[in-house]
Each structure stands twice: as C-alpha cells, then as structure tokens.
N, C-alpha and C positions, 0 to 999 in steps of 0.2 A: 982166297977171297978175291972177288972182282975188284978192278981198279975203281976207287971211289969217285974218280973224275969221269968215268964212263957212264953212259945212260943205261940203266937197267930197263926202263920203259921209255919208248920214244914214239910219240903219236903226232901225226901231221895231217891236218885237214880231214879228220875222221867224221864221216857221215853215216848215220844209221837211220833208215826210215822203215816204218811199219805202215804200209799203205800211204795215206795222206799225213800220218803222224810222223814228225821228224824228232827222233829222240836225241840224236847227236847231230849238231849242225856246224860242221867244220871245226871240230875241237882240236886244239894243239896242246900237247903236254909232254914234259920231259921229267923223268924221275931218276935222280942220280943213284948209282949203286951204293948200298950200305946206308941208306937214309930211310926215314919214315915220312911218307908223303900223305897228307890228309886231304880228302875231298869232302867239302861241305856243300850243302844245298838242300832245298825242300824236296818233298816227295815229287817224283815226276821230273826232276831236273836233268836226269840222264846218268846219274852215278852208277846205278846197277847195270844199265846197258853197257857202259864203258867197261866195267869189270867183266861182264860176260863176253865182250869182244876180246879182251886181253886173255881171257881163259879159253879162247877158241870155241866158246859155246854158241856164239853168233858170228856171222860173217858181216863185215861192214859193207854198206852200200857204196861208199867211196872213201878215198883217203888211204892212209897207211898206218899200221901199228906194229911195232917190234918189241919183243921181250928179249933182252940180252943179245940183241943183234939178229934175232930170228923173226921172220915175218909171220904174223898170226894166221894169214891165209895160205901162204905157200909152204910154210914149215910148221904146221900145227903140232905134229908129234914132238918135234924138238922143243917147242914152247911148253907143251904139257909136261915134258921131262924136267923142266926147270922151274915150275911154279907149284905152289901150294894154294889151295882155295878153301875159304870158309865163307859160305853164303849167309843169307839173312836167317836161315833156319838150319838147325842142327841136322846134318845129313847122316844120321846113324840108324842102324837097324835095332829096333827095340827088342827083338826076339833073341838077339845075340848078346853075349857078355861084352863088357867094355874091352877086355883083352882080345876077344875074337874080332870085334869091329876093327881095332887098330891093326892087328896082325893080318887081317884080310887085305887092308889097304897096302901094307908092306909087301905082301906077296904080289899084289897087282903092280907094284913098282919093280917086280921081278927080282926082289932080294932073295937070296938063298934062305931056306927054312931056318937055319941056325941064326943067321944075322937078323932075319925078320923077328924072331922071338926075342933076341937081345935088344933090338931097337924098340920093340913094343914095351918091354919092361922099363927101358930107359925113359921113354916119353910119358908113360903112365906115372912113373915116380915124379917126373918133373911137374906134371899137372895135378899132382896130389890125388891120384885116382888108384893108388896101389891097393888100398883096403877094399875098394869096390870093384876091382878089376874083374873078378870072377862072378859078379852078379849080373843078372840080365839088365840091359839098359832101360827096360820098362820100369824098373824100380828107381831110376836116377831122377834127381831133381832137374829143373831146367838149367841151372847153372852148371851142374855136372855134365849134362849132355853137351852144353856149349863147349866146355873144356875138352871133352872127349872128341868133339868134332874138330877142334883146333889141333888136338894131338894127332889125329888121323891125317890132317892136312900137312903136318910137319914131319911125318914119319920118314918121308923120302929126303929130308934135309934140303929142301929146295932153297935156292939162293934168292928167289922172289916169292913173296907171300901176298896174296890178294884177299883182303878181308872186307866183306860187305856188311856194314853195320853189325859187327860181331857182338855188341853188348845189348842190342835191342831186346827188351823183354826180360832182362836179368834183374834180380833183386840187387840192392846196393852192395851187399857183401860179395856176391858172385862177380859183379861188375868190377869191383876193386881187385879181385884176384886175377881176373882176366887182363886188366890193365897192367898189373905187375908182370905178368908173363910177356906182354907186348913190350914192356920196358926192357926185359931181358933180351928179347930178340933184337931190339935196337942196339943194345950194348954189344951184342955178338956180331953186328955188321950185316944182319939180314936186311934185304930191301923189303919194305912193307908199304903197300898201297892200301890205305885205310879209308873207307867211306863211313861217314857218321853224321848223325843229326845232333850229337852232343858236343857243343862247342868246347867244353872243358877237356874232352878227350883229345881233340886236335891240338888244343893249346898245350897240353901236357906232353904229348907223345911226338908230335910232328916237327920236323925241321923246316918243312915247306908246306904251305896250305894253299889250296885253290878253291874258290867259291864257284860252284857250277849252277847255272840256271838256263833253262830252255836249250840244253845241249851245248852251251858255250861256257868258256871260262870268263867269269865276270870280274874276278880280282885274284891276284896271286902274289905270294911273298912269304916271308917268315912270319910267325905269329907277331913278333915285335914290329915288323914292317907294316903289317895290316893295322895294328893298333896305332902306330905312329902316323899312318896315312890319315886316319880320322883325327888324330892329334890328342895331346893332353895327357896329364897324369891325374891321379885321384889322391887328394889329401884326406886322410882319415884322422880325426881327433877323437879320442875317447876320454870322457870326463870322469873324475873321481866321484863326483856327486851329481846325479841327474838334475838336481835343481839348478845347476850351472849351465845346462844346455842352451837356454835362451841367451845368456851372456856370451857364450862362446860363438853362437850363431851370429850375434850382432857384431862381435869383434871380427869375424871372418867375412862379413858382408862386403861385397865389392872386390874381393880378392880372387874370385872365381873367373873361369874363362867363359863368361857369358851366362852364368846361372847363379842362383842363390844357394846357400848351404842347405843340404838335405839332412834333416834331423831324424834320427832313429832312436826314440825314447826307450825301446825295448833293450837295445844293446848299449844305451848310454853313449851313442856315437854320432858324430857329424861327418858327412862326406861332402867333398866339394871338388869339382873338376877344375884343375888349374893348368895354365899354359906353360909355366916354367918351373923347374925343380927348385929355384930360389924362393918360391912361394912358401915353402915350409919354414924358412928362416923368418920371413916377414910375418907369418902366422904366429911364430913363437914370440916375436917382438910385440905384436898386438895383444896377445894373451898375457904376457908379462906386464904390460902397461896397465891392464885391467886387474892384475893380480888374481887371475882365475886359475885355480889348480887343475891340472890335467893328469890323467893316468898314462896316456900314450899318445904319440903323434907319429904318423907313418905316411910316406909318399910312395904310391905304387901306380903302375900302368893300369889302364882299364883292361878288363878281361875281354875275350872274344865275344862274350854275351853282350857286352856294351857295343861292340863294333858291328855285329851282324845286322841289326836293323838299319844302321846308317849306310852300310854297303847296299842294302835293299833300295834305299832312296837313290843312290848313285847309279845302281844297276838300271832301274826303270827310267830314271831321268835321262841318262846319257846313252845307254845301250839300245833301249827300245823306244825311247821318246820320239825319234824321228820316223818310226814306222807305224805309229798309231795316230789315226786321224780323229781329232776331237772337235772338228769344225772351227768356229771362230775363236775358241779358247786355246791358248798355248798349252802344250801337254803338261808342263810343270805346274801350271795353275790348276789344271784338271786333276793331276795326280795327287798333290799334297793333301787335300781333304781325305782322299782314300787311304793314303799312307798313315795319316794321323789316326783315323778310325781303326786301321789294322793294328797299329801300336796299342791302342786302347784295348782291343779284344784279346791280343796276345798277353798284355799285361794282366788282364782279368783272369787268365788261366792260372796265375800264381796263387790265387785264392784257394782253388781246389787242391793244388799240389801242396801248398803250405799246410792246409788242414790235415791232409793224409800224413804228412811228415810229423805234425804235432801229435796226431793220434798214435803213430808208431812210437813216439818218444814219451808218451804218457802225459803230454801237456794238456790235451783236451780233457782227459779224465780228471786232472787236477782242477781245472776250471769248473768242470761239471760237479765236483765235490764241494764247491764253495756255495754259500747262500746267496746266489745271484740267479737272475733269470737265464734260462738256457739260451734264449735269443741274444743275450748280451755278448756271448762269446762270438757269435757270427757277426753281430753289428760291429763289434770292435775290430774283428779281422777284416771285414769288407771296407770299413772306414780307413784302416791303416793302409790297405792295398790301394785304395783310391788316392791317398796322398802320394804313394810311390808312383802310381800311374800318372799323376799330375806332373811330376818331375820329368818322366819319360816323354810326355806329350810336349812339354815346353822345349826339351832338347830337340825333338823331331821338328818342331815348328822353326826353331833357329836354324837347323840344317836346311829345311826347305827354303827359308829366306836366303840362305847363302847360295842355294842352288838356283835361285831366280824366281821363287814364288812371290807373287805380288798381289795380295788381296785388293779388290777394287771397291768393296763396300765400306760403309762407315765403320768406325772402330767399334761402336757398340754392337753392331751385327757380328763382327768377327769375335768379340768377347762372348756373345750369345752362342755362336757356333762352338766355341771351345767348351762352354758350359754344357751344351747339348751332348758333346762327345764324352764329357766327364760323366754325365748322367747315364749314358750308354755303357760306359766302363763299369759303373757301379751296379747296374742291372745285370751285366754279364758276370760280375763277380759272384752274384748270388746263384746264377746258373752254374758257374764253375764250382761253387761250394756244394751245391746239390750233387753234382757229378762226383766230386771228390769224396763226399760222405757216403755215397752209394757204393763206390768201388773199394774205398778204404785202403788202397795200396798206392804208394807214390809213383811207381813205375807205370802201373795201370792207369792212374789218373792222368799222367802225362800223355800216354799213348791215346787214351780215349779222348782227351782234350783236343789233340791234333786232329783226330778223326772227325769230330763234329765242327771244329773251327775252320779247317781248311776249305771245305765246300762253301761255308758261309762267306769266307773272305774272297775266294777266287771266283766263285759264281755270283759275283756282285758287280756293281759299277765302280768298285774301288780303283781298278786299273784301266778298264776299257768300257766304252758305252755298251749297255746291255743290248741295244739294237743290233750290235754286230755279233751277237751270240746266236748259236743255232737253236731252233725250236723249243724243245723242252727246257734247255738250260736258260734260254731267254725268259720263258714263263716263270721259272723258279727265281731267277735273278731279280725280276721286277717286284716280286712279293717278299723277297729276302729282307729281313730287318736291317741287315748291314747296308744294303742298297738304300733303304729309306734314310738311314742316318747319314750316309755319305752324301746323298743328294741334298739333304737338308743343310749339311755343313757347307757343301759346295754353293748352294743358293745364298747362304749367309756370308760367304767370303768373296765369291766372284759374281754372284747374281745370276738369276735366270727368269725372273718375273713371277715365280711361284713361291716366294720365300715363306710367307705366313702359313700357307696351306701345308707346305712340306714340314715346317717346324711343328705345327700342331699335330699332323699325322704321325710324326715320329714320337712325340710325347705320348700320344695315345697308345702306340705300340709298346713303348717302354713301361708305361704304367700297367698295362695288361700283363706283361712278362713279370713285372715285380710282384703283382698280386698273386701270380701263380707260384713263383719260385721261392719267395720268402717263406710261406708256410711249409712248402715241401722241404726246404732246407732245414728249418727248425725241427720238423718231424723226423728227418733223417738223422739229425744230431741226437735226438732223444733215443733213437734206436741204435745208435753207434756203440 
C-alpha cells in the first residue's frame, strides 16, 4: 500500500478551457493516499472536468496534474494503469452478461485468462451480483448496473478510484448498498476521489472535502472543519408530550446563537443552534426550573446540508464580489436579496421531495383515507414547509448582516421584502408539490427539481445584473419570476426608485402562479 503521507493526486494551477468557457480556472488540489476525498459543487462547477483530466480523457489547457507521481499528460498510460473510473452513467454493455462485462475489462487490463475469471467471480460476489452474473445486463435494474460498473472499475485493483457522482439516479436502497461498498474501499486503504451533489455522502465517507465553483476551490477541510467554520452546534430537545412544546420553546428562548427555537410538532422536537456545548446544561436547568418533562436532549454538530448555503454566501461575497460591477451599490448589498430568494426557492423543493417520500412510506395514503378534504394534506404540507423556510431565511439574513449587508430602506419596507420572499417560497412549494406528485419518486423529484430550479436561479438577477447577460439569456432573465422577486426585494431593502411597481408586479405574478398550481396539485394528489 502507498505511503499515506504521500499524495495520490496532486494538482497545481489546473486550467481547462473549451473555447471561451473556462471549466477549470487555476485549480489546486492534493489528495493523500489511502483517503476518501469529496468534491462538492453545483452542476457546471468543474467537478466532472477535473475527473476527466485525471483519468487522461481530457488534456488540461495549463497547469499540472499527477496521479501517484505520474503526469497525466506526459505519462497517460502509467496513470491509466493505476486508476479505476466510474463515471456519471453505468458504462456497461447491455447485450453481454454481467460476468462477460467484468471479465472483458479484466482481459483489457492484460490479466491472464485464469486470473481474469478468478477476479471476476471475486468482484461479482463482493458486489452482490453472483445470482445475476450470467444474465444479460439489459435485464438489470439501475442499481445493479451501477454496481456492475463499479465492479468493472475495480477489477484491476487500482490504488486510485475516481467516482463521478456514482449514486446519481439510484433508488434509496441501491444508494445505501453502493455507499457500503465505498465504506469498504475506504477501510482497505484505497484512495477515492468522489464527486457528489449529495452532502450526506461526503459527510459520511470523506476525510477531506473541497467545495468547487466556477473551476476553483471555494472552501476545503474536513467535514468537521467546514461545519466549525460556520460555527455552532444544534441542540435537540424531544418532549414526552407535544402539549409541552410551547413551554419548552419559551424556556429555551434566548439560549440560541442568534435565532429562536425551531418547533417541529410532527416529531415532538425543538431544535436550536447554540454557540457553546455548555448550552445543553443550561437548557436542562431551565427545563428543570419549569418542571417540564422531556424524552431526550441531544447536542450535535450541524450537517453539511446546513453549511452548504452559508458557504455559498461566502463564496459569492468574498471570491467573486470584487469582479462583479453593480454600479453604485456594493456587491454584498446587491447579492443578499438574491441569496435570500435562492434560499427560499431551494427550500421550496423540499415540499415535492417530502411528498414523494410520504407517498412511498404510505403516509399520504393514510391521510387520503381520513374524512378530510384532499386539499388539506397539501395545505398542511406547504404551510409546514413555509415555517421551515422562514427559519432558513432568518439564518441567511443574519449571515448576510455578518458579511456586511446593510439595508438602506425603512424597517417596514425590509419587513415587506421578507414577506414578499415568503410568499414567493409558498407559491413555489405548490409548484414543487405538483412536480413531486407527478413523478412520484424521491430521487426523480430531486433530480427534476434541480433541472427546473437551476435555470430559474442562475438565469436571473440574483447574482449579476441581467444587462450583463448575452442576448437570449438576457431576455429570459428579464421575464423570469425569480428576477422579479429579487428586484422587488432589492428595491425594498436598498431602494431603486421603483419600489411600489416592482412589489405589485411581483404579487401579480405570484397570484397567477398560485391560481394555476394549487388546482393542478390537488388534482395530481387525487390521481396519486
């Protein structure tokens, strides 16, 4: 096994351009041998381009990249002998059997026939594919194909494995099986470079994580370091009787790190971000003084799902802020209304995802069997998600204030801007509900959600003025409802002389969307 202190992957000043598009922009990265390194970032951040460069599938425009000391440009064959690759799609031949697929790759590694057959049987057993080994791959499920693809990538026992979003599109069970296998690779000392959009995967598997955006590393460290950078712990109190939630919330008020307790009636639980571990002892003293019985109390670090939106603020504020000209307005003042609206729309995606998960668990059927209006299920769900979204928006506002955001308008206009963004979040929860009820699958709902949300968010005025966008994108961005909401929120917080017109125009848009998607969602629920 390679020395764990050595670099399995060493990248310096890596640049890759496709015409005028810069996919990698001076990226530096070091992955130590025997570790799992997670690369996080949105679509188009440069993750796949980096993997393809390391796999010698693309030549860099500038910079240097080495795998186990071998340069990817000057020694591509040596690199390919030392890596295993599993891309975003299962690269298997549907007309061959599973065994034939893996054995073919083994022979391409120039293994003798006897050893190739032996190793093939070994990896098929490891990946739970022995029973299906002699069936055509065209009969395999998506999860089985993904496992077969990874088995083929490991047949040569490579010391470095490159995995590009390996669990994308898998059902939850197949995803857990694949994560178990990656856990085993980590325990065996294989170096794994993993790109993913699932924050829990990186949190669970990786010793080091880098956040990539616009071809650069925006943040890097261990999962614990990234959480600690944003700060805080999460205090969770579960009550024995839901009737005590209000008393517990009142007892914990003022204990949090800049926010109020978050009440979750469904779980009988209260969550609160706290600055110091000693807060749990103080919480117990307060609850004991009020003689409120509790079922459990727990202090835990925030997950990477909590940290990622905050990193997004820091990324745009400090990395790109100096390069974007917004005229007389400072970039942080221009940015924060867009970030808050982005938080609202991504928060709204949880409605569709939650509904599909409830459908899979039979929860929706239970509610539909009760003597209540079908619309009540959706109204309750969207209202609950709105409350959750409110907490997220408050947190993002506090982060913005810490980063230098300074509203210049009267306080009542700032409050109105916040209310307008909440209304926007509520409307988009209904759109998300319709999408979720239409696709009926959690993984599909998440994938489809990102497909329709990303163009709306990034082809808008959230981060840059639309006037700086090219032709067709500029036209779309100007009529994009996200742009309308962002501009209205911006007018109400930092002013631009068109406050009332922007607010009224936004409300008209939201009302029209609500009139369309409420009946569509109710109809989709009836057919679910």
